[in-house]
Every structure is written in structure tokens, then in C-alpha cells.
C-alpha positions, 0 to 999 in steps of 0.5 A: 499500500502506498503511504499518504503524501505530505503537503510538501510533496504535493506542493513540490508537484504543483510547482513542476506543473507551473504553480510557482507563485507564493501567497500570503494574507495581508489586509484581508487580501491575498498578496503574491510575494514576488509581484506584490500583486494584491487579490480579492477573493472573486479574482481567485480561481481553484484548479484544485484542493487537497485536504489533509488531517493531522496524524496525532490530531484529526482536528489539525486539518489543512487544505492545499489549494492550487490556484490561479489569479485573474492576472494569470499567476499560478500557485499554491496556499496551504490553509491551516484549519487547526484551532491555531490556524489563520482565520483570515485566510480560512474566511478568504477562501470561503468567500471565493465564488463557487463558479471560481472552484473547479471542485464545485 
């Protein structure tokens, strides 16, 4: 049986597919670190999402998003849904229109 991959292994696979941009939350917007472009939820398109549970504590969940922006940038975002996770980031992804999510 193949072991479950870790988030970093999937991130590396997405990088090989061109998802090379890095993002972080700044003032309720998603900031692309290199270009300094800022994005609202409606400017983000989710190509894929993968859910992970913590090995020792299933409530330590995270979701890896492979996204692209309306300006053509592609990258990954790892959002933690653990009790200590970034609630702003979780809220941001909830605000992305369902029509922008290939998984829905």
C-alpha cells in the first residue's frame, strides 16, 4: 500500500506543473510575494484542493489549494484549519465564488 503523501510533496508536484507563485494574507487580501499584486476572493480561481488531517490529531486539518489569479499567476496556498490556524485565510477562501472553484 502506498503511503499518504505530505503537503510538501504535493506542493513540489504543483511547482513542476507551473504553480510557482507564493501567496500570503495581507489586510484581508491575498498578496503574491514576488509581484506584490493583491487579490480579492473573486479574482482567485481554485484549480484543485486537497485536504489533510493531522496524524496525531485529526482536528489539525489543512487544505492545499492550487490556484490561479485573474492576472495569470499560478501558485499554491496551504491553509490550516486547526484551532490555531489563520482564520483570515480560511475566511478568504470561503468568499471565493463557487463558480471560480473547479471542484464545485
